[in-house]
ZAVO-280186 format. One record per atom (N, C-alpha, C, O, CB): x, y, z; residue in three letters. Coordinates in pm, whole numbers, plus 50000, padded with zeros to 5 digits. Atoms other than C-alpha are relative to their C-alpha. Glycine has a CB too. Layout:
N
XYZALA;...
***
This chain:
204
498784999850083MET;417444416307625MET;500834987650033MET;501184985350149MET;500845013150024MET;499245012249973ASN;419344383507580ASN;501495003050006ASN;501925014249979ASN;499724989349894ASN;498544998349982ASP;423094377607642ASP;500705003849871ASP;501665011449872ASP;500624987250055ASP;499384997350129GLU;423904378807270GLU;499945014849969GLU;500935020749925GLU;499334992049889GLU;500154985750026ASN;422504414007236ASN;500815008250099ASN;501295019050067ASN;498545004150006ASN;499284992849896LYS;424184424107559LYS;501495001149966LYS;502135011150000LYS;499814993050137LYS;498575000250032ASN;427684414607424ASN;500325006949867ASN;501495008849833ASN;500494985749995ASN;499784994350132GLU;427184430907085GLU;500845012850003GLU;501735013949919GLU;498685002749935GLU;499144988049999PRO;428664465407177PRO;501464996750030PRO;502375002849975PRO;499495010150104PRO;498625003849966GLN;431714448607328GLN;500704993649880GLN;501874996449855GLN;500004990150120GLN;499425006350118ASP;432264427307014ASP;500365010349895ASP;501395009249828ASP;499044989749942ASP;499714989550098LYS;432044458106797LYS;501245007950037LYS;502025011849950LYS;498805009449985LYS;498824992649955ALA;434644475707009ALA;501284992149973ALA;502294997849933ALA;499895003150151ALA;498845008550027VAL;437014446006975VAL;500325000049852VAL;501485000949812VAL;499754985650050VAL;499795000050145ASP;436504444906600ASP;500635013049953ASP;501495013149865ASP;498694997749927ASP;499434986950038ALA;437264482006575ALA;501475000850039ALA;502285006249964ALA;499205011550066ALA;498614999849954GLU;440484477706778GLU;500884991449909GLU;501994995449874GLU;500094994950145GLU;499265008850091VAL;441594448506558VAL;500195006749865VAL;501265005949806VAL;499274986649982VAL;499914993350129ALA;440844468606246ALA;501075010850002ALA;501815012449904ALA;498655006149961ALA;498964989749989ARG;443044497306373ARG;501404993849997ARG;502304999249933ARG;499805008250129ARG;498695006549995GLU;445924473406445GLU;500424994349865GLU;501614993749834GLU;499994989050104GLU;499695006450128MET;445694457206101MET;500175009949886MET;500485006149773MET;498924990249965MET;499844989950104GLU;445824490305915GLU;501444999749945GLU;502404999550023GLU;499655014050055GLU;498685000050063GLY;448724490005668GLY;500584986249976GLY;501594984849907GLY;500955007750083GLY;499515013650022VAL;449154452105681VAL;499454994849867VAL;498234994949847VAL;499594990650118VAL;500505005050130PRO;448994437105326PRO;498994988750020PRO;499034981250117PRO;501174995149912PRO;501085009749989GLU;445984415305260GLU;500534985750008GLU;499984977450081GLU;499065001349882GLU;499535013950005HIS;448084384105185HIS;500694995750129HIS;500944983850150HIS;500944998249883HIS;499365003549874LEU;449734386105529LEU;499004999650117LEU;499364996050229LEU;501115009850031LEU;501005000049892ARG;446484389405726ARG;499514985850027ARG;499264978249933ARG;498805009249965ARG;500475013349958ASP;445404358405920ASP;498585001550051ASP;498345008250152ASP;500944993750109ASP;501404998649958ASP;441624354805942ASP;499624990850114ASP;498474990650158ASP;499094997549883ASP;500275008549883GLY;441964329306222GLY;499474986549965GLY;499484977550049GLY;499045006750090GLY;500615012950034GLU;440354301106029GLU;501044989049995GLU;500784977750037GLU;499275000949866GLU;498975010450011ALA;443624282905960ALA;500404995250137ALA;500594983250158ALA;501225005149924ALA;499615003849864GLY;444564283706328GLY;498944991550065GLY;499274982050137GLY;500275012150083GLY;501075007749937GLU;441154270806434GLU;499894986249940GLU;499614976550010GLU;498675007249989GLU;500225012950065ALA;441044243206176ALA;501164990550022ALA;500944978750049ALA;499775001949852ALA;498875009249999GLY;444604229606189GLY;500835000450126GLY;501614991250149GLY;500865002749886GLY;499214998649878GLU;446084241906520GLU;501494998249971GLU;502184991150044GLU;499534989850105GLU;498575000550029GLY;449504246106354GLY;500414988349915GLY;501584987049879GLY;500764999750125GLY;499645011950078GLU;449314213606157GLU;499785002049851GLU;500144993449771GLU;499214988150048GLU;500314997550140GLY;448194229405829GLY;501235004449923GLY;502335004149977GLY;498905010449989GLY;498874995550083PRO;450384242405543PRO;500615012850055PRO;499965020350128PRO;499565002149855PRO;499324987949952GLU;452954269805610GLU;499335012449945GLU;498855012549831GLU;501494999849961GLU;500604987450040THR;451654305105595THR;500995007749915THR;502185004449914THR;499575008350122THR;499084991650079PRO;453114331505358PRO;501105006350085PRO;502225008350037PRO;499235011049929PRO;498984994349912VAL;454934346705657VAL;501124990050024VAL;502304993550020VAL;499385004350134VAL;498995010449980ASP;456694313605726ASP;500864998249876ASP;502084996549885ASP;499334986750038ASP;499245001350125ASP;457664310905359ASP;500995011549985ASP;502155009449947ASP;499054999649880ASP;499134988350014ALA;459054346105360ALA;501174999350096ALA;502305002550060ALA;499205012950025ALA;498935001249901LEU;461034339905680LEU;501024989449958LEU;502234991549973LEU;499424996550137LEU;499105010650044ALA;462474307505543ALA;500895004849885ALA;502085002049881ALA;499204987549958ALA;499234994750113LYS;463514325005221LYS;501055010150048LYS;502195010050002LYS;499055006649898LYS;499064990249946LEU;465094353605416LEU;501164993250073LEU;502314997450061LEU;499295009650095LEU;498965007349929LYS;466984328905634LYS;500994993749903LYS;502204994249924LYS;499384989250089LYS;499135005950101GLY;468314310805328GLY;500885010549932GLY;502075008349909GLY;499184992849896GLY;499234989250063ASP;469344343605165ASP;501095005150094ASP;502205008050049ASP;499085011649960ASP;499014995249903LEU;471104354505486LEU;501174990450012LEU;502324994750016LEU;499345002050138LEU;498935009949991GLU;473064321905512GLU;500895000549876GLU;502114999549886GLU;499414986050019GLU;499214999250125ALA;474104324605145ALA;500885012549999ALA;502035012049957ALA;499065000049878ALA;499244987549997ALA;475184360805195ALA;501184998950097ALA;502275003750068ALA;499105011750040ALA;498925001749903MET;477224351705504MET;501104991149943MET;502284993749966MET;499464993950131MET;499015008850061GLN;478924323605311GLN;500825007649895GLN;502045006049885GLN;499324987849935GLN;499304991950100ASP;479754347705028ASP;500995009550065ASP;502095011650015ASP;499005007949914ASP;499114990749928VAL;481224372305279VAL;501254992650049VAL;502364997950039VAL;499255006550120VAL;498855007949951LEU;483434344805429LEU;500954996749885LEU;502174997649900LEU;499514987150068LEU;499165003050116TYR;484664334505083TYR;500775012449955TYR;501975011849926TYR;499144994549884TYR;499354987650045ALA;485364370604987ALA;501105004250097ALA;502165008850054ALA;498965011349988ALA;498994996349901ARG;487234376805313ARG;501234991049986ARG;502364995949993ARG;499434999050143ARG;498885009250016ALA;489374345505264ALA;500805003349874ALA;502035003049876ALA;499504985449995ALA;499324996750124GLU;490164355204905GLU;500805012950014GLU;501915014149961GLU;498995001349885GLU;499294987349976THR;491104390505015THR;501284997650079THR;502325003550049THR;499095009950074THR;498815003149920GLN;493494376405275GLN;501064993149914GLN;502254995949928GLN;499634991250120GLN;499055006950088ASN;495074353505014ASN;500695009649905ASN;501905008949883ASN;499294989049921ASN;499424990050092VAL;495544382304770VAL;500995008850074VAL;502065012050022VAL;498885008649936VAL;499104991449922ARG;497074403705045ARG;501304992850031ARG;502384998850022ARG;499325004550131ARG;498785007649972ARG;499504375905142ARG;500884998849876ARG;502105000149884ARG;499644985950053ARG;499225001250123ARG;500524370904779ARG;500695013249966ARG;501855013449925ARG;499094995749883ARG;499404986950028LEU;501094408204735LEU;501165002950094LEU;502205007950052LEU;498955011150011LEU;498924997849903GLU;503144410105055GLU;501224991749964GLU;502354996449976GLU;499534996750142GLU;498875008650038LYS;505274380504938LYS;500685005449874LYS;501915005449865LYS;499514985449975LYS;499414994550122ASP;505744396104594ASP;500855012350030ASP;501935014149974ASP;498905003549899ASP;499254987949963VAL;506834429004751VAL;501304996250070VAL;502365001950042VAL;499165009150090VAL;498805004349927GLN;509244411104986GLN;501024993549906GLN;502224995949918GLN;499624990150111GLN;499095006150097ASP;510674390304700ASP;500675010549912ASP;501855009449879ASP;499244989949912ASP;499424989350082ALA;511144421804494ALA;501115007150076ALA;502135010950018ALA;498915010149959ALA;498974993649919ARG;513084437204782ARG;501244991150012ARG;502374995850001ARG;499465003450139ARG;498885009249975ASN;515194406204843ASN;500754996149874ASN;501984995249874ASN;499504987650068ASN;499385006050117TYR;515824394004491TYR;499915008649874TYR;500245004049765TYR;499374986749973TYR;500154991350117GLY;515134423804262GLY;501325002649929GLY;501345005249809GLY;499385013050040GLY;498694997050058ALA;518874428804208ALA;500724987549951ALA;501924987949925ALA;500865007250101ALA;499345012750035THR;519544392404112THR;500745000849868THR;501914997049860THR;498974988949994THR;499344999550131ASN;520284398603743ASN;501205009450001ASN;502255006249944ASN;499005004549892ASN;498884990749991PHE;522454428803819PHE;501154993750078PHE;502314995350042PHE;499555013250067PHE;498975006349917ALA;524294409104089ALA;500774989649919ALA;501994988749931ALA;499384993450125ALA;499305010050084ARG;525064380803842ARG;500985006949905ARG;502095002249884ARG;498974991649918ARG;499134992850093ASP;526484406103598ASP;501235005650071ASP;502345005350016ASP;499245011349931ASP;498884993649931ILE;528644423103859ILE;500994989750056ILE;502124993250092ILE;499485008950114ILE;499095010449951LEU;530114389703972LEU;501244998749911LEU;502324995349959LEU;499284986650009LEU;498845000950090SER;532354390203664SER;501065010250037SER;502255007850019SER;499565001949854SER;499034990049954VAL;533944422103799VAL;500784994650119VAL;502004996050126VAL;499275013350038VAL;499335005949884ALA;534684404604127ALA;500964988949957ALA;502064987750011ALA;498964994450100ALA;499135010750049ASP;536094374803936ASP;501305005849941ASP;502395000749968ASP;499274991649893ASP;498824994150065ASN;538434396903733ASN;500955006250101ASN;502175005250087ASN;499585010549896ASN;499154994449896LEU;539684415304040LEU;500764989150074LEU;501954990350101LEU;499175008350099LEU;499385011049928SER;540344382604216SER;501114993549916SER;502184990449967SER;498954989550040SER;498995006050088ARG;542194368103914ARG;501235009149988ARG;502375004549988ARG;499414997249860ARG;498894990550013ALA;544274399703880ALA;500934999250121ALA;502154999250107ALA;499485014349984ALA;499185000749878LEU;545424397604242LEU;500714986650013LEU;501854985950059LEU;499135002550124LEU;499395013449988ASP;546074360004224ASP;501204998449907ASP;502094990449936ASP;498964989349969ASP;498945001950098HIS;548364364003923HIS;501115010550010HIS;501965011649921HIS;499425000049861HIS;498914990349981VAL;550534391904057VAL;501254992550045VAL;501214985350145VAL;499605011150105VAL;498755007049959PRO;554144378904071PRO;500485005050136PRO;500255016550174PRO;501125002349893PRO;499544996649865GLU;555754378504415GLU;501005011549997GLU;500995020150085GLU;500634987750066GLU;499014989250006GLU;558624401004304GLU;499345013649978GLU;499865023950022GLU;501014997349888GLU;500704987450021LEU;556114427104191LEU;499365005050130LEU;499265017050154LEU;498924998349891LEU;500564996249870ARG;554504426604533ARG;501075006750089ARG;500755015150174ARG;499424987650072ARG;498924994249920GLU;557904435304680GLU;500435013849949GLU;501125021350018GLU;501194990550001GLU;499584987350060SER;558344464804448SER;499285011750065SER;498075011450084SER;499724999949849SER;500604988149939ASP;557794498704608ASP;499075007149903ASP;498065012849945ASP;501095009750046ASP;500844993250098LYS;556354512104284LYS;498654993249984LYS;497644999949960LYS;500715000549867LYS;501245007550022ALA;553724484504260ALA;499144998950125ALA;497954995950115ALA;500334986349948ALA;500735002149875LYS;552704483504627LYS;498735008650008LYS;497665003650043LYS;500895003150119LYS;501174991149993ASN;550384513704609ASN;498924996049900ASN;497734996649929ASN;500435014449975ASN;500945004450103PHE;548814501104287PHE;499244987550047PHE;498014986750035PHE;500754996949867PHE;500635012349949LEU;548154466704438LEU;499105002850120LEU;498054996650135LEU;501074989650038LEU;500834996449884ALA;546844482304757ALA;498675005949954ALA;497645003550016ALA;500745010050092ALA;501244994350055GLY;544294501504546GLY;499074989249949GLY;497864989849972GLY;500325009849888GLY;500835011150050ILE;543094469604376ILE;499394992150116ILE;498224988650113ILE;500844990649910ILE;500515007449883GLU;542794451704711GLU;498925007950073GLU;497965002050122GLU;501154996750097GLU;501034991749936ALA;540844481204856ALA;498714999749919ALA;497624999449976ALA;500495014550014ALA;501195000950086THR;538484479904556THR;499294986750022THR;498064986250028THR;500395001649850THR;500585013249976GLN;537964442604613GLN;499274999650135GLN;498184994050145GLN;501094989149995GLN;500654999749869ARG;537184448304982ARG;498715008149996ARG;497715004350059ARG;500955005850106ARG;501204991750011GLU;534714475804894GLU;498894992549926GLU;497724993549963GLU;500345013249927GLU;500985007950074LEU;533004453004643LEU;499394989250090LEU;498184986950088LEU;500644993649876LEU;500515010149906ASP;532724425504906ASP;499045006350101ASP;498045000350139ASP;501174993050073ASP;500864992949905LYS;531234451005146LYS;498635003049939LYS;497595001550004LYS;500685013150046LYS;501264997250070VAL;528604461104888VAL;499204987149984VAL;497984987250002VAL;500275006449861VAL;500695012950010PHE;527794424304829PHE;499314996450132PHE;498134993050134PHE;500994988949960PHE;500555003849870ASN;527294417805199ASN;498815008750040ASN;497845003850097ASN;501075000850107ASN;501104991049963SER;525084448405245SER;498734997149921SER;497645001149961SER;500425014449980SER;501165003550082ASN;522804435104970ASN;499654985250010ASN;498924979849927ASN;500275003649855ASN;500355014049977GLY;522624399605107GLY;500684990249908GLY;500234978849896GLY;498534998349987GLY;499265008950091ILE;525134385004859ILE;501224994750074ILE;502095002450114ILE;500435007549868ILE;498925006149922THR;527484360505029THR;500704989149918THR;500094982349836THR;499464994250133THR;499215010150072ARG;530264338204901ARG;499754986250060ARG;499654984750182ARG;501515003650004ARG;500235013749955ILE;529694300704920ILE;501334993750042ILE;502314994349969ILE;499344991649888ILE;498805007249955ALA;532234281305126ALA;500214987849911ALA;499254980749879ALA;499864995650151ALA;499745010950094ALA;533934255804903ALA;501164991250042ALA;500954979850082ALA;500265005649862ALA;498825008449979LYS;537494243604958LYS;500004993950139LYS;499845000850240LYS;501285008149979LYS;500015007349873GLY;537664216805227GLY;498624995450043GLY;498494988050140GLY;500605008550107GLY;501385003749965MET;533854212805233MET;499594987749919MET;500104985549809MET;499035011849974MET;500555010850083PRO;531974181605122PRO;499175005849886PRO;498555016349901PRO;499134990450086PRO;500744995250118LEU;530394185304779LEU;498515000750031LEU;497924990950076LEU;500264990849879LEU;501444998049984ASP;526854199604801ASP;499435003749863ASP;499675014749814ASP;499695011250107ASP;500534997150135PRO;525014197104465PRO;499125012449995PRO;498925018149887PRO;499214988149949PRO;500864988149998ASN;522744225604575ASN;500815013049992ASN;500275023649960ASN;499155000150126ASN;499174987950000GLN;525704249704597GLN;501274998849916GLN;501855008849874GLN;500385003450141GLN;498735002250071HIS;528654233904417HIS;499754992749868HIS;498854984349857HIS;500994991950087HIS;500045007150128GLN;529174222904059GLN;501374993549977GLN;502375000349956GLN;499645009849882GLN;498745007450016ALA;531824195704026ALA;500445000449854ALA;499714996249765ALA;499844985350048ALA;499484998750135MET;533984202503721MET;501004988849967MET;501214985449851MET;500675013749982MET;499025010850022MET;536574175003771MET;500204992250129MET;499874996950238MET;501365005849949MET;499585007949885GLU;537754147404001GLU;501515000050006GLU;502184998349904GLU;499444985449992GLU;498564999049983ILE;541244150304143ILE;500474988550089ILE;500094988050206ILE;500415013950062ILE;499515011149917PRO;543014118504263PRO;500935005450110PRO;501875012850083PRO;500764989549912PRO;499174995549888THR;544484124604608THR;499744991450123THR;498654986250145THR;499735014950032THR;500135007049872ASP;545174107704940ASP;499875010050115ASP;499735006050231ASP;501224990850024ASP;499984989749896GLU;545104140805128GLU;498615004550043GLU;498485012450137GLU;500785011849951GLU;501374996249963ALA;541304144105143ALA;499074988349973ALA;499324980049886ALA;499545012649921ALA;501005010550019GLU;538294121405173GLU;499335001749863GLU;499115013049817GLU;498945000350113GLU;500724999050128PRO;536584112904843PRO;498715008250016PRO;497985006650115PRO;499684985849945PRO;501194991549992GLY;533834138204771GLY;500265013550064GLY;499375021950069GLY;498934993050076GLY;499644987249939THR;535704166504946THR;500525009649892THR;501245005449801THR;501074998150111THR;499544990150097ILE;536314198604751ILE;501455003850031ILE;501765008250142ILE;499095012750002ILE;498584997049981VAL;540064203604703VAL;500475011649913VAL;501595016449928VAL;500834987749970VAL;499624988750086GLN;540044230904438GLN;498755007849963GLN;497705002149937GLN;500754995049872GLN;501104991250041GLU;537824260904357GLU;500445007449875GLU;501375015449878GLU;499605010050114GLU;499674993250126MET;537914272403995MET;499295013449988MET;499825022949931MET;499654991249881MET;500764987450004GLN;535234299004033GLN;499145000750125GLN;498464991150161GLN;499125001049871GLN;500754998349876ALA;533634312904349ALA;498504999749972ALA;498035004449868ALA;500385013150069ALA;501454999950008GLY;529944307104407GLY;499405009750100GLY;500045013250199GLY;499444985950024GLY;500634989949913TYR;527484331304566TYR;498524996850022TYR;497864990849937TYR;500155014149938TYR;501425000549966MET;524094331804739MET;499485014350008MET;500235023450045MET;499754992350134MET;500674987449972ILE;521634360704742ILE;498854996950095ILE;497884990350058ILE;499505007149867ILE;500915004049892LYS;519714358405068LYS;500064984750012LYS;501134979150038LYS;498515005049973LYS;500025014649987ASP;518594321905074ASP;499914993049864ASP;499604981149857ASP;498834995750088ASP;500065005950133ARG;518704316404697ARG;501404999349937ARG;502275007649964ARG;499045008249909ARG;498735001650070LEU;521544303904481LEU;500115010449890LEU;499255011449803LEU;500144985749942LEU;499744990250105LEU;522994331804271LEU;500884993849891LEU;500624995549772LEU;500685012650059LEU;499125007050093ARG;525794311504113ARG;500714988950075ARG;501284991450182ARG;501035009749934ARG;499315010849930PRO;527184277204206PRO;501525001649990PRO;502035007249894PRO;499574986449944PRO;498535000050003ALA;530854273804293ALA;500464988549909ALA;499984977249921ALA;500604998450146ALA;499445010250089MET;532804255104024MET;501244994250067MET;502195001450097MET;500355006049858MET;498975005849912VAL;535054230404203VAL;500564987049944VAL;499984980749855VAL;499424997650139VAL;499435013150024GLY;537344200504179GLY;499854991650127GLY;500074996550238GLY;501495001149957GLY;500345008749887VAL;536484170904401VAL;501024988550012VAL;501464982849913VAL;498584994349982VAL;499025010749977ALA;538834145604560ALA;499394986349968ALA;498214983849989ALA;500505000450146ALA;500385014150017LYS;538724109004460LYS;501234991550034LYS;502354996550035LYS;499504997149853LYS;498895009049967LYS;540824079004554LYS;500894998049876LYS;500414996549764LYS;499464986250052LYS;499115002450115PRO;543914074704339PRO;499784986049943PRO;499434976850016PRO;501495001850040PRO;500165013050066ASP;543744046204087ASP;501104990350044ASP;501134978949999ASP;500025001649846ASP;
***
């Protein structure tokens, strides 16, 4: 018996073991060993390599899509949070502009009360009621972030003041506000209404 015949049972056992391991593996993924023997890794890519490369590309694309979606979600959330905050801060802007006329009328009424009427016992209680109403209105304004703009004695600020006239005077530097015709207001950090003012200029 030669060596070839002697090794035949062992070869059959190996073939049977390989066959058991390859059960369930699709035919196109089975490697018959010829490519490895002929090219030693230098030949064309196998179907497994192609599949892995495709999967890797798909995974990278999916990860990029996830990053884009996450960034867009964060942007949408920030915009919504800003919109909600703006609604809280400035939702009453139109109503506040309308109610300013009430404050203006109260202020004008008090400014035009004659001095002799202020001394009258009959008028004192009436005037005290108007002044209390004005204070209450100012309190409501402050609680809603509505504040009066400083004007008289301040330098003209185009962002807050609207110059209505120039007043010749030596008592103030040119560009200084010397008269306020109508009070201006801010709501939070936004202009609600500019103050209408008269500005000093050098006499001719």
